PDB file of N, CA, C, O and CB in Angstrom:
ATOM      1  N   UNK A   1       0.957  -1.249  -0.016  1.00  0.00           N
ATOM      2  CA  UNK A   1      -0.034  -0.048  -0.010  1.00  0.00           C
ATOM      3  C   UNK A   1       0.823   1.249  -0.006  1.00  0.00           C
ATOM      4  O   UNK A   1       1.753   1.301   0.799  1.00  0.00           O
ATOM      5  CB  UNK A   1      -1.059  -0.073   1.339  1.00  0.00           C
ATOM      6  N   UNK A   2       0.600   2.256  -0.800  1.00  0.00           N
ATOM      7  CA  UNK A   2       1.519   3.125  -0.880  1.00  0.00           C
ATOM      8  C   UNK A   2       1.164   4.460   0.112  1.00  0.00           C
ATOM      9  O   UNK A   2      -0.017   4.773   0.256  1.00  0.00           O
ATOM     10  CB  UNK A   2       1.668   3.411  -2.357  1.00  0.00           C
ATOM     11  N   UNK A   3       1.987   5.053   0.631  1.00  0.00           N
ATOM     12  CA  UNK A   3       2.169   6.017   1.481  1.00  0.00           C
ATOM     13  C   UNK A   3       1.645   7.361   0.817  1.00  0.00           C
ATOM     14  O   UNK A   3       2.074   7.835  -0.235  1.00  0.00           O
ATOM     15  CB  UNK A   3       3.594   6.027   1.886  1.00  0.00           C
ATOM     16  N   UNK A   4       0.475   7.980   1.751  1.00  0.00           N
ATOM     17  CA  UNK A   4       0.099   9.202   1.197  1.00  0.00           C
ATOM     18  C   UNK A   4       1.279  10.357   1.149  1.00  0.00           C
ATOM     19  O   UNK A   4       2.310  10.490   1.808  1.00  0.00           O
ATOM     20  CB  UNK A   4      -1.092   9.663   2.001  1.00  0.00           C
ATOM     21  N   UNK A   5       0.669  11.157   0.057  1.00  0.00           N
ATOM     22  CA  UNK A   5       1.699  12.251  -0.286  1.00  0.00           C
ATOM     23  C   UNK A   5       1.654  13.123   0.949  1.00  0.00           C
ATOM     24  O   UNK A   5       0.559  13.287   1.488  1.00  0.00           O
ATOM     25  CB  UNK A   5       1.348  13.132  -1.701  1.00  0.00           C
ATOM     26  N   UNK A   6       2.961  13.822   1.558  1.00  0.00           N
ATOM     27  CA  UNK A   6       3.011  14.633   2.456  1.00  0.00           C
ATOM     28  C   UNK A   6       2.417  16.082   1.920  1.00  0.00           C
ATOM     29  O   UNK A   6       2.375  16.551   0.782  1.00  0.00           O
ATOM     30  CB  UNK A   6       4.374  14.606   2.934  1.00  0.00           C
ATOM     31  N   UNK A   7       1.931  16.654   3.322  1.00  0.00           N
ATOM     32  CA  UNK A   7       1.146  18.059   3.297  1.00  0.00           C
ATOM     33  C   UNK A   7       2.162  18.843   3.548  1.00  0.00           C
ATOM     34  O   UNK A   7       2.266  19.255   4.703  1.00  0.00           O
ATOM     35  CB  UNK A   7      -0.066  18.333   4.338  1.00  0.00           C
ATOM     36  N   UNK A   8       3.169  19.250   2.542  1.00  0.00           N
ATOM     37  CA  UNK A   8       4.438  20.016   3.118  1.00  0.00           C
ATOM     38  C   UNK A   8       3.861  21.632   3.682  1.00  0.00           C
ATOM     39  O   UNK A   8       4.681  22.308   4.305  1.00  0.00           O
ATOM     40  CB  UNK A   8       5.763  20.188   1.688  1.00  0.00           C
ATOM     41  N   UNK A   9       2.593  22.152   3.470  1.00  0.00           N
ATOM     42  CA  UNK A   9       2.252  23.239   3.828  1.00  0.00           C
ATOM     43  C   UNK A   9       2.141  23.173   5.383  1.00  0.00           C
ATOM     44  O   UNK A   9       2.001  24.167   6.096  1.00  0.00           O
ATOM     45  CB  UNK A   9       1.119  23.607   3.107  1.00  0.00           C
ATOM     46  N   UNK A  10       2.212  22.012   5.779  1.00  0.00           N
ATOM     47  CA  UNK A  10       2.092  21.884   7.401  1.00  0.00           C
ATOM     48  C   UNK A  10       3.267  21.591   7.943  1.00  0.00           C
ATOM     49  O   UNK A  10       3.230  21.253   9.126  1.00  0.00           O
ATOM     50  CB  UNK A  10       1.151  20.821   7.921  1.00  0.00           C
ATOM     51  N   UNK A  11       4.348  21.624   7.392  1.00  0.00           N
ATOM     52  CA  UNK A  11       5.855  22.102   8.148  1.00  0.00           C
ATOM     53  C   UNK A  11       5.818  23.510   8.514  1.00  0.00           C
ATOM     54  O   UNK A  11       6.249  23.693   9.653  1.00  0.00           O
ATOM     55  CB  UNK A  11       7.249  21.950   7.133  1.00  0.00           C
ATOM     56  N   UNK A  12       5.548  24.263   8.080  1.00  0.00           N
ATOM     57  CA  UNK A  12       5.442  25.803   8.965  1.00  0.00           C
ATOM     58  C   UNK A  12       4.717  25.669  10.213  1.00  0.00           C
ATOM     59  O   UNK A  12       5.208  25.959  11.304  1.00  0.00           O
ATOM     60  CB  UNK A  12       4.584  27.048   8.134  1.00  0.00           C
ATOM     61  N   UNK A  13       3.459  25.193  10.028  1.00  0.00           N
ATOM     62  CA  UNK A  13       2.724  24.913  11.482  1.00  0.00           C
ATOM     63  C   UNK A  13       3.350  24.094  12.429  1.00  0.00           C
ATOM     64  O   UNK A  13       3.212  24.432  13.605  1.00  0.00           O
ATOM     65  CB  UNK A  13       1.429  24.261  11.344  1.00  0.00           C
ATOM     66  N   UNK A  14       4.051  23.028  12.164  1.00  0.00           N
ATOM     67  CA  UNK A  14       4.882  22.174  12.845  1.00  0.00           C
ATOM     68  C   UNK A  14       5.799  22.993  13.492  1.00  0.00           C
ATOM     69  O   UNK A  14       5.754  23.109  14.717  1.00  0.00           O
ATOM     70  CB  UNK A  14       5.505  21.196  12.028  1.00  0.00           C
ATOM     71  N   UNK A  15       6.573  23.538  12.862  1.00  0.00           N
ATOM     72  CA  UNK A  15       7.825  24.655  13.441  1.00  0.00           C
ATOM     73  C   UNK A  15       6.958  25.559  14.393  1.00  0.00           C
ATOM     74  O   UNK A  15       7.227  25.645  15.592  1.00  0.00           O
ATOM     75  CB  UNK A  15       8.690  25.789  12.033  1.00  0.00           C
ATOM     76  N   UNK A  16       6.100  26.105  13.919  1.00  0.00           N
ATOM     77  CA  UNK A  16       5.662  27.481  15.170  1.00  0.00           C
ATOM     78  C   UNK A  16       5.028  26.979  16.162  1.00  0.00           C
ATOM     79  O   UNK A  16       4.971  27.686  17.168  1.00  0.00           O
ATOM     80  CB  UNK A  16       4.595  28.742  14.708  1.00  0.00           C
ATOM     81  N   UNK A  17       4.388  25.681  16.196  1.00  0.00           N
ATOM     82  CA  UNK A  17       3.536  24.952  17.182  1.00  0.00           C
ATOM     83  C   UNK A  17       4.726  24.621  18.362  1.00  0.00           C
ATOM     84  O   UNK A  17       4.675  25.036  19.519  1.00  0.00           O
ATOM     85  CB  UNK A  17       2.720  23.447  16.435  1.00  0.00           C
ATOM     86  N   UNK A  18       5.773  23.801  17.804  1.00  0.00           N
ATOM     87  CA  UNK A  18       6.717  23.406  18.514  1.00  0.00           C
ATOM     88  C   UNK A  18       7.292  24.401  19.108  1.00  0.00           C
ATOM     89  O   UNK A  18       7.267  24.424  20.339  1.00  0.00           O
ATOM     90  CB  UNK A  18       7.490  22.732  17.916  1.00  0.00           C
ATOM     91  N   UNK A  19       7.911  25.401  18.414  1.00  0.00           N
ATOM     92  CA  UNK A  19       8.803  26.447  18.815  1.00  0.00           C
ATOM     93  C   UNK A  19       7.745  27.197  20.100  1.00  0.00           C
ATOM     94  O   UNK A  19       8.162  27.342  21.249  1.00  0.00           O
ATOM     95  CB  UNK A  19       9.275  27.551  17.313  1.00  0.00           C
ATOM     96  N   UNK A  20       6.788  27.488  19.804  1.00  0.00           N
ATOM     97  CA  UNK A  20       5.888  28.276  21.058  1.00  0.00           C
ATOM     98  C   UNK A  20       5.736  27.080  22.201  1.00  0.00           C
ATOM     99  O   UNK A  20       5.969  27.370  23.374  1.00  0.00           O
ATOM    100  CB  UNK A  20       4.061  28.882  20.456  1.00  0.00           C
ATOM    101  N   UNK A  21       5.466  26.165  21.955  1.00  0.00           N
ATOM    102  CA  UNK A  21       5.193  25.055  23.110  1.00  0.00           C
ATOM    103  C   UNK A  21       6.409  24.991  23.817  1.00  0.00           C
ATOM    104  O   UNK A  21       6.283  24.868  25.035  1.00  0.00           O
ATOM    105  CB  UNK A  21       4.794  23.529  22.587  1.00  0.00           C
ATOM    106  N   UNK A  22       7.844  25.055  23.257  1.00  0.00           N
ATOM    107  CA  UNK A  22       8.778  25.012  23.937  1.00  0.00           C
ATOM    108  C   UNK A  22       9.167  26.307  24.563  1.00  0.00           C
ATOM    109  O   UNK A  22      10.042  26.265  25.428  1.00  0.00           O
ATOM    110  CB  UNK A  22       9.627  24.474  23.270  1.00  0.00           C
ATOM    111  N   UNK A  23       8.693  27.330  24.278  1.00  0.00           N
ATOM    112  CA  UNK A  23       9.109  28.744  24.974  1.00  0.00           C
ATOM    113  C   UNK A  23      10.397  29.251  24.518  1.00  0.00           C
ATOM    114  O   UNK A  23      11.226  29.841  25.211  1.00  0.00           O
ATOM    115  CB  UNK A  23       9.229  28.642  26.555  1.00  0.00           C
ATOM    116  N   UNK A  24      10.494  28.912  23.082  1.00  0.00           N
ATOM    117  CA  UNK A  24      11.874  29.479  22.140  1.00  0.00           C
ATOM    118  C   UNK A  24      11.605  30.835  21.455  1.00  0.00           C
ATOM    119  O   UNK A  24      10.534  31.021  20.878  1.00  0.00           O
ATOM    120  CB  UNK A  24      12.285  28.370  20.797  1.00  0.00           C
ATOM    121  N   UNK A  25      12.368  31.595  21.499  1.00  0.00           N
ATOM    122  CA  UNK A  25      12.537  32.705  20.528  1.00  0.00           C
ATOM    123  C   UNK A  25      13.095  32.030  19.337  1.00  0.00           C
ATOM    124  O   UNK A  25      13.564  30.893  19.302  1.00  0.00           O
ATOM    125  CB  UNK A  25      13.482  33.898  21.048  1.00  0.00           C
ATOM    126  N   UNK A  26      12.986  32.857  18.386  1.00  0.00           N
ATOM    127  CA  UNK A  26      13.769  32.344  16.976  1.00  0.00           C
ATOM    128  C   UNK A  26      15.233  32.248  17.259  1.00  0.00           C
ATOM    129  O   UNK A  26      15.908  31.292  16.878  1.00  0.00           O
ATOM    130  CB  UNK A  26      13.584  33.436  15.627  1.00  0.00           C
ATOM    131  N   UNK A  27      15.835  33.526  18.114  1.00  0.00           N
ATOM    132  CA  UNK A  27      17.046  33.447  18.459  1.00  0.00           C
ATOM    133  C   UNK A  27      17.447  32.055  19.392  1.00  0.00           C
ATOM    134  O   UNK A  27      18.376  31.257  19.273  1.00  0.00           O
ATOM    135  CB  UNK A  27      17.280  34.732  19.114  1.00  0.00           C
ATOM    136  N   UNK A  28      16.624  32.115  20.106  1.00  0.00           N
ATOM    137  CA  UNK A  28      17.035  30.869  21.253  1.00  0.00           C
ATOM    138  C   UNK A  28      16.833  29.613  20.771  1.00  0.00           C
ATOM    139  O   UNK A  28      17.575  28.764  21.265  1.00  0.00           O
ATOM    140  CB  UNK A  28      16.188  30.860  22.614  1.00  0.00           C
ATOM    141  N   UNK A  29      15.846  29.138  19.739  1.00  0.00           N
ATOM    142  CA  UNK A  29      16.017  28.016  18.868  1.00  0.00           C
ATOM    143  C   UNK A  29      17.105  27.905  17.896  1.00  0.00           C
ATOM    144  O   UNK A  29      17.505  26.767  17.652  1.00  0.00           O
ATOM    145  CB  UNK A  29      14.946  27.894  18.200  1.00  0.00           C
ATOM    146  N   UNK A  30      17.624  28.852  17.328  1.00  0.00           N
ATOM    147  CA  UNK A  30      18.730  28.980  16.300  1.00  0.00           C
ATOM    148  C   UNK A  30      19.878  28.400  17.021  1.00  0.00           C
ATOM    149  O   UNK A  30      20.549  27.464  16.587  1.00  0.00           O
ATOM    150  CB  UNK A  30      19.031  30.518  15.787  1.00  0.00           C
ATOM    151  N   UNK A  31      20.106  29.125  18.372  1.00  0.00           N
ATOM    152  CA  UNK A  31      21.293  28.756  19.184  1.00  0.00           C
ATOM    153  C   UNK A  31      21.147  27.337  19.747  1.00  0.00           C
ATOM    154  O   UNK A  31      22.138  26.609  19.805  1.00  0.00           O
ATOM    155  CB  UNK A  31      21.495  29.771  20.354  1.00  0.00           C
ATOM    156  N   UNK A  32      19.918  26.914  20.170  1.00  0.00           N
ATOM    157  CA  UNK A  32      19.947  25.607  20.789  1.00  0.00           C
ATOM    158  C   UNK A  32      19.866  24.460  19.726  1.00  0.00           C
ATOM    159  O   UNK A  32      20.227  23.372  20.176  1.00  0.00           O
ATOM    160  CB  UNK A  32      18.785  25.497  21.797  1.00  0.00           C
ATOM    161  N   UNK A  33      19.451  24.463  18.345  1.00  0.00           N
ATOM    162  CA  UNK A  33      19.491  23.659  17.232  1.00  0.00           C
ATOM    163  C   UNK A  33      21.216  23.705  16.429  1.00  0.00           C
ATOM    164  O   UNK A  33      21.913  22.706  16.250  1.00  0.00           O
ATOM    165  CB  UNK A  33      18.174  24.277  16.224  1.00  0.00           C
ATOM    166  N   UNK A  34      21.500  24.789  16.142  1.00  0.00           N
ATOM    167  CA  UNK A  34      22.687  25.141  15.252  1.00  0.00           C
ATOM    168  C   UNK A  34      22.032  25.563  13.892  1.00  0.00           C
ATOM    169  O   UNK A  34      22.668  25.654  12.842  1.00  0.00           O
ATOM    170  CB  UNK A  34      23.776  23.831  15.055  1.00  0.00           C
ATOM    171  N   UNK A  35      20.590  25.830  14.034  1.00  0.00           N
ATOM    172  CA  UNK A  35      20.090  26.138  12.489  1.00  0.00           C
ATOM    173  C   UNK A  35      19.887  27.643  12.684  1.00  0.00           C
ATOM    174  O   UNK A  35      19.490  28.172  13.722  1.00  0.00           O
ATOM    175  CB  UNK A  35      18.525  25.259  11.909  1.00  0.00           C
ATOM    176  N   UNK A  36      20.260  28.342  11.392  1.00  0.00           N
ATOM    177  CA  UNK A  36      20.529  29.882  11.188  1.00  0.00           C
ATOM    178  C   UNK A  36      19.276  30.374  11.859  1.00  0.00           C
ATOM    179  O   UNK A  36      18.542  29.399  12.015  1.00  0.00           O
ATOM    180  CB  UNK A  36      20.699  30.448   9.509  1.00  0.00           C
ATOM    181  N   UNK A  37      18.798  31.316  12.256  1.00  0.00           N
ATOM    182  CA  UNK A  37      17.790  32.218  12.370  1.00  0.00           C
ATOM    183  C   UNK A  37      16.946  32.333  11.261  1.00  0.00           C
ATOM    184  O   UNK A  37      15.737  32.098  11.249  1.00  0.00           O
ATOM    185  CB  UNK A  37      18.264  33.376  12.658  1.00  0.00           C
ATOM    186  N   UNK A  38      17.726  32.752  10.221  1.00  0.00           N
ATOM    187  CA  UNK A  38      17.107  33.082   8.568  1.00  0.00           C
ATOM    188  C   UNK A  38      16.437  32.035   8.107  1.00  0.00           C
ATOM    189  O   UNK A  38      15.328  32.082   7.575  1.00  0.00           O
ATOM    190  CB  UNK A  38      18.214  33.357   7.372  1.00  0.00           C
ATOM    191  N   UNK A  39      17.249  30.846   8.346  1.00  0.00           N
ATOM    192  CA  UNK A  39      16.643  29.380   8.040  1.00  0.00           C
ATOM    193  C   UNK A  39      15.179  29.099   8.720  1.00  0.00           C
ATOM    194  O   UNK A  39      14.257  28.739   7.987  1.00  0.00           O
ATOM    195  CB  UNK A  39      17.722  28.198   8.650  1.00  0.00           C
ATOM    196  N   UNK A  40      14.963  29.272  10.192  1.00  0.00           N
ATOM    197  CA  UNK A  40      14.224  29.014  10.795  1.00  0.00           C
ATOM    198  C   UNK A  40      12.915  30.146  10.643  1.00  0.00           C
ATOM    199  O   UNK A  40      11.779  29.715  10.843  1.00  0.00           O
ATOM    200  CB  UNK A  40      14.887  28.781  11.903  1.00  0.00           C
ATOM    201  N   UNK A  41      13.080  31.393  10.336  1.00  0.00           N
ATOM    202  CA  UNK A  41      12.111  32.307  10.049  1.00  0.00           C
ATOM    203  C   UNK A  41      11.596  31.824   8.500  1.00  0.00           C
ATOM    204  O   UNK A  41      10.369  31.738   8.463  1.00  0.00           O
ATOM    205  CB  UNK A  41      12.746  33.876  10.175  1.00  0.00           C
ATOM    206  N   UNK A  42      12.268  31.488   7.207  1.00  0.00           N
ATOM    207  CA  UNK A  42      12.056  30.992   6.003  1.00  0.00           C
ATOM    208  C   UNK A  42      11.034  29.781   6.392  1.00  0.00           C
ATOM    209  O   UNK A  42       9.908  29.824   5.896  1.00  0.00           O
ATOM    210  CB  UNK A  42      13.450  30.602   5.255  1.00  0.00           C
ATOM    211  N   UNK A  43      11.379  28.701   7.259  1.00  0.00           N
ATOM    212  CA  UNK A  43      10.263  27.949   7.276  1.00  0.00           C
ATOM    213  C   UNK A  43       9.233  28.176   7.908  1.00  0.00           C
ATOM    214  O   UNK A  43       8.173  27.608   7.645  1.00  0.00           O
ATOM    215  CB  UNK A  43      10.466  26.997   7.543  1.00  0.00           C
ATOM    216  N   UNK A  44       9.370  29.052   8.854  1.00  0.00           N
ATOM    217  CA  UNK A  44       8.003  29.701   9.738  1.00  0.00           C
ATOM    218  C   UNK A  44       7.134  30.319   8.708  1.00  0.00           C
ATOM    219  O   UNK A  44       5.906  30.315   8.791  1.00  0.00           O
ATOM    220  CB  UNK A  44       8.406  31.004  10.962  1.00  0.00           C
ATOM    221  N   UNK A  45       7.759  30.816   7.801  1.00  0.00           N
ATOM    222  CA  UNK A  45       6.697  31.764   7.196  1.00  0.00           C
ATOM    223  C   UNK A  45       6.259  30.853   5.811  1.00  0.00           C
ATOM    224  O   UNK A  45       5.391  31.215   5.016  1.00  0.00           O
ATOM    225  CB  UNK A  45       7.417  33.497   6.794  1.00  0.00           C
ATOM    226  N   UNK A  46       6.925  29.794   5.722  1.00  0.00           N
ATOM    227  CA  UNK A  46       6.595  28.875   4.520  1.00  0.00           C
ATOM    228  C   UNK A  46       7.592  29.139   3.367  1.00  0.00           C
ATOM    229  O   UNK A  46       7.570  28.370   2.406  1.00  0.00           O
ATOM    230  CB  UNK A  46       5.067  29.130   3.979  1.00  0.00           C
ATOM    231  N   UNK A  47       8.318  29.999   3.388  1.00  0.00           N
ATOM    232  CA  UNK A  47       9.146  30.012   2.057  1.00  0.00           C
ATOM    233  C   UNK A  47      10.336  29.174   1.920  1.00  0.00           C
ATOM    234  O   UNK A  47      11.076  29.313   0.946  1.00  0.00           O
ATOM    235  CB  UNK A  47       9.623  31.330   1.789  1.00  0.00           C
ATOM    236  N   UNK A  48      10.583  28.257   2.892  1.00  0.00           N
ATOM    237  CA  UNK A  48      11.369  27.254   2.763  1.00  0.00           C
ATOM    238  C   UNK A  48      10.866  25.666   3.754  1.00  0.00           C
ATOM    239  O   UNK A  48      10.308  25.613   4.850  1.00  0.00           O
ATOM    240  CB  UNK A  48      12.786  27.959   3.175  1.00  0.00           C
ATOM    241  N   UNK A  49      11.283  24.639   2.937  1.00  0.00           N
ATOM    242  CA  UNK A  49      10.509  23.493   4.073  1.00  0.00           C
ATOM    243  C   UNK A  49      11.475  22.841   4.547  1.00  0.00           C
ATOM    244  O   UNK A  49      11.225  21.751   5.060  1.00  0.00           O
ATOM    245  CB  UNK A  49       9.433  22.342   3.523  1.00  0.00           C
ATOM    246  N   UNK A  50      12.863  23.339   4.505  1.00  0.00           N
ATOM    247  CA  UNK A  50      13.654  22.622   4.999  1.00  0.00           C
ATOM    248  C   UNK A  50      14.096  21.250   4.551  1.00  0.00           C
ATOM    249  O   UNK A  50      13.260  20.658   3.869  1.00  0.00           O
ATOM    250  CB  UNK A  50      13.283  22.623   5.969  1.00  0.00           C
ATOM    251  N   UNK A  51      15.353  20.546   4.813  1.00  0.00           N
ATOM    252  CA  UNK A  51      15.919  19.511   4.300  1.00  0.00           C
ATOM    253  C   UNK A  51      16.101  18.241   5.629  1.00  0.00           C
ATOM    254  O   UNK A  51      16.069  18.672   6.781  1.00  0.00           O
ATOM    255  CB  UNK A  51      17.323  20.103   3.599  1.00  0.00           C
ATOM    256  N   UNK A  52      16.255  16.979   5.453  1.00  0.00           N
ATOM    257  CA  UNK A  52      16.359  16.238   6.250  1.00  0.00           C
ATOM    258  C   UNK A  52      17.202  16.533   7.412  1.00  0.00           C
ATOM    259  O   UNK A  52      16.701  16.136   8.464  1.00  0.00           O
ATOM    260  CB  UNK A  52      16.601  15.336   5.693  1.00  0.00           C
ATOM    261  N   UNK A  53      18.331  17.110   7.527  1.00  0.00           N
ATOM    262  CA  UNK A  53      19.107  17.529   8.198  1.00  0.00           C
ATOM    263  C   UNK A  53      18.653  18.562   9.222  1.00  0.00           C
ATOM    264  O   UNK A  53      18.882  18.483  10.429  1.00  0.00           O
ATOM    265  CB  UNK A  53      19.948  17.849   7.449  1.00  0.00           C
ATOM    266  N   UNK A  54      17.849  19.738   8.488  1.00  0.00           N
ATOM    267  CA  UNK A  54      17.080  20.589   9.586  1.00  0.00           C
ATOM    268  C   UNK A  54      16.107  19.908  10.431  1.00  0.00           C
ATOM    269  O   UNK A  54      16.065  20.125  11.642  1.00  0.00           O
ATOM    270  CB  UNK A  54      16.314  21.686   8.966  1.00  0.00           C
ATOM    271  N   UNK A  55      15.274  19.042   9.806  1.00  0.00           N
ATOM    272  CA  UNK A  55      14.450  18.426  10.723  1.00  0.00           C
ATOM    273  C   UNK A  55      14.979  17.515  11.729  1.00  0.00           C
ATOM    274  O   UNK A  55      14.414  17.461  12.822  1.00  0.00           O
ATOM    275  CB  UNK A  55      13.572  17.802  10.074  1.00  0.00           C
ATOM    276  N   UNK A  56      16.159  16.681  11.446  1.00  0.00           N
ATOM    277  CA  UNK A  56      16.821  16.055  12.605  1.00  0.00           C
ATOM    278  C   UNK A  56      17.071  16.783  13.708  1.00  0.00           C
ATOM    279  O   UNK A  56      16.828  16.470  14.873  1.00  0.00           O
ATOM    280  CB  UNK A  56      17.955  15.562  12.294  1.00  0.00           C
ATOM    281  N   UNK A  57      17.754  18.138  13.141  1.00  0.00           N
ATOM    282  CA  UNK A  57      18.308  18.812  14.529  1.00  0.00           C
ATOM    283  C   UNK A  57      17.257  19.674  15.259  1.00  0.00           C
ATOM    284  O   UNK A  57      17.423  20.253  16.333  1.00  0.00           O
ATOM    285  CB  UNK A  57      19.600  19.814  14.231  1.00  0.00           C
ATOM    286  N   UNK A  58      16.045  19.658  14.423  1.00  0.00           N
ATOM    287  CA  UNK A  58      14.857  20.116  15.407  1.00  0.00           C
ATOM    288  C   UNK A  58      14.460  19.138  16.322  1.00  0.00           C
ATOM    289  O   UNK A  58      14.258  19.373  17.514  1.00  0.00           O
ATOM    290  CB  UNK A  58      13.593  20.499  14.688  1.00  0.00           C
ATOM    291  N   UNK A  59      14.305  17.676  15.608  1.00  0.00           N
ATOM    292  CA  UNK A  59      13.602  16.985  16.486  1.00  0.00           C
ATOM    293  C   UNK A  59      14.374  16.388  17.996  1.00  0.00           C
ATOM    294  O   UNK A  59      13.886  16.043  19.072  1.00  0.00           O
ATOM    295  CB  UNK A  59      13.088  15.903  15.614  1.00  0.00           C
ATOM    296  N   UNK A  60      15.751  16.453  17.507  1.00  0.00           N
ATOM    297  CA  UNK A  60      16.536  16.543  18.364  1.00  0.00           C
ATOM    298  C   UNK A  60      16.290  17.962  19.589  1.00  0.00           C
ATOM    299  O   UNK A  60      15.984  17.919  20.781  1.00  0.00           O
ATOM    300  CB  UNK A  60      17.760  16.510  17.526  1.00  0.00           C
ATOM    301  N   UNK A  61      16.475  18.720  19.003  1.00  0.00           N
ATOM    302  CA  UNK A  61      16.454  20.067  20.161  1.00  0.00           C
ATOM    303  C   UNK A  61      14.805  19.977  20.720  1.00  0.00           C
ATOM    304  O   UNK A  61      14.572  20.397  21.854  1.00  0.00           O
ATOM    305  CB  UNK A  61      16.834  21.988  19.222  1.00  0.00           C
ATOM    306  N   UNK A  62      14.126  19.637  20.212  1.00  0.00           N
ATOM    307  CA  UNK A  62      12.500  19.378  20.740  1.00  0.00           C
ATOM    308  C   UNK A  62      12.613  18.293  21.662  1.00  0.00           C
ATOM    309  O   UNK A  62      11.841  18.212  22.617  1.00  0.00           O
ATOM    310  CB  UNK A  62      11.321  18.911  19.498  1.00  0.00           C
ATOM    311  N   UNK A  63      13.586  17.384  21.437  1.00  0.00           N
ATOM    312  CA  UNK A  63      13.428  16.102  22.238  1.00  0.00           C
ATOM    313  C   UNK A  63      12.205  15.199  21.980  1.00  0.00           C
ATOM    314  O   UNK A  63      11.464  14.684  22.817  1.00  0.00           O
ATOM    315  CB  UNK A  63      13.386  16.456  23.663  1.00  0.00           C
ATOM    316  N   UNK A  64      12.156  15.115  20.522  1.00  0.00           N
ATOM    317  CA  UNK A  64      11.181  14.167  20.176  1.00  0.00           C
ATOM    318  C   UNK A  64      11.802  13.348  18.809  1.00  0.00           C
ATOM    319  O   UNK A  64      12.813  13.632  18.167  1.00  0.00           O
ATOM    320  CB  UNK A  64       9.700  14.974  19.910  1.00  0.00           C
ATOM    321  N   UNK A  65      10.836  12.230  18.594  1.00  0.00           N
ATOM    322  CA  UNK A  65      11.635  11.549  17.335  1.00  0.00           C
ATOM    323  C   UNK A  65      11.118  12.349  15.796  1.00  0.00           C
ATOM    324  O   UNK A  65      10.001  12.842  15.643  1.00  0.00           O
ATOM    325  CB  UNK A  65      11.170   9.634  17.284  1.00  0.00           C
ATOM    326  N   UNK A  66      11.920  12.337  15.026  1.00  0.00           N
ATOM    327  CA  UNK A  66      11.314  12.769  14.071  1.00  0.00           C
ATOM    328  C   UNK A  66      10.081  12.602  13.473  1.00  0.00           C
ATOM    329  O   UNK A  66       9.440  13.495  12.919  1.00  0.00           O
ATOM    330  CB  UNK A  66      11.879  12.630  13.481  1.00  0.00           C
ATOM    331  N   UNK A  67       9.670  11.133  13.623  1.00  0.00           N
ATOM    332  CA  UNK A  67       8.400  10.534  13.378  1.00  0.00           C
ATOM    333  C   UNK A  67       7.246  11.308  14.233  1.00  0.00           C
ATOM    334  O   UNK A  67       6.128  11.510  13.760  1.00  0.00           O
ATOM    335  CB  UNK A  67       8.490   8.978  13.750  1.00  0.00           C
ATOM    336  N   UNK A  68       7.550  11.630  15.261  1.00  0.00           N
ATOM    337  CA  UNK A  68       6.553  12.389  16.208  1.00  0.00           C
ATOM    338  C   UNK A  68       6.346  13.864  15.772  1.00  0.00           C
ATOM    339  O   UNK A  68       5.261  14.446  15.739  1.00  0.00           O
ATOM    340  CB  UNK A  68       7.106  12.389  17.747  1.00  0.00           C
ATOM    341  N   UNK A  69       7.493  14.347  15.462  1.00  0.00           N
ATOM    342  CA  UNK A  69       7.766  15.835  14.763  1.00  0.00           C
ATOM    343  C   UNK A  69       6.831  15.945  13.644  1.00  0.00           C
ATOM    344  O   UNK A  69       5.902  16.738  13.494  1.00  0.00           O
ATOM    345  CB  UNK A  69       9.353  16.061  14.143  1.00  0.00           C
ATOM    346  N   UNK A  70       7.252  14.987  12.873  1.00  0.00           N
ATOM    347  CA  UNK A  70       6.714  15.244  11.412  1.00  0.00           C
ATOM    348  C   UNK A  70       5.669  14.609  10.977  1.00  0.00           C
ATOM    349  O   UNK A  70       5.159  14.851   9.883  1.00  0.00           O
ATOM    350  CB  UNK A  70       7.578  14.981  10.461  1.00  0.00           C
ATOM    351  N   UNK A  71       5.120  13.469  12.034  1.00  0.00           N
ATOM    352  CA  UNK A  71       4.070  12.687  11.792  1.00  0.00           C
ATOM    353  C   UNK A  71       2.488  13.062  11.200  1.00  0.00           C
ATOM    354  O   UNK A  71       1.679  12.274  10.709  1.00  0.00           O
ATOM    355  CB  UNK A  71       4.007  12.178  12.926  1.00  0.00           C
ATOM    356  N   UNK A  72       2.348  14.451  11.411  1.00  0.00           N
ATOM    357  CA  UNK A  72       0.636  15.183  11.017  1.00  0.00           C
ATOM    358  C   UNK A  72       1.049  15.640   9.612  1.00  0.00           C
ATOM    359  O   UNK A  72       0.097  16.190   9.057  1.00  0.00           O
ATOM    360  CB  UNK A  72      -0.066  16.849  12.187  1.00  0.00           C
ATOM    361  N   UNK A  73       2.139  15.596   8.862  1.00  0.00           N
ATOM    362  CA  UNK A  73       2.853  16.184   7.604  1.00  0.00           C
ATOM    363  C   UNK A  73       2.208  14.936   6.742  1.00  0.00           C
ATOM    364  O   UNK A  73       1.690  15.147   5.645  1.00  0.00           O
ATOM    365  CB  UNK A  73       4.817  16.363   7.654  1.00  0.00           C
ATOM    366  N   UNK A  74       2.272  13.767   7.257  1.00  0.00           N
ATOM    367  CA  UNK A  74       2.164  12.744   6.410  1.00  0.00           C
ATOM    368  C   UNK A  74       0.343  11.976   6.466  1.00  0.00           C
ATOM    369  O   UNK A  74      -0.030  10.886   6.033  1.00  0.00           O
ATOM    370  CB  UNK A  74       3.499  11.677   6.937  1.00  0.00           C
ATOM    371  N   UNK A  75      -0.416  13.015   7.138  1.00  0.00           N
ATOM    372  CA  UNK A  75      -1.707  12.296   7.104  1.00  0.00           C
ATOM    373  C   UNK A  75      -2.829  13.192   6.151  1.00  0.00           C
ATOM    374  O   UNK A  75      -3.974  12.772   5.988  1.00  0.00           O
ATOM    375  CB  UNK A  75      -2.250  12.098   8.744  1.00  0.00           C
TER     376      UNK A  75
END
């Protein structure tokens, strides 16, 4: 059975929801994750989806698996 296509528009919401829940500013998240503030802003605004490395860093920073972080994107 084939996997459903991801809804990449959800990536923006995933980042924003997790960042707010963790209480991070963009500066704090950039420092904690090693991802540039500009990249985070671009994902947050929907201008960039990020790559696998970016999402792995974010999952580690938020203390969740990548499946947990991105699961809603695949529904």
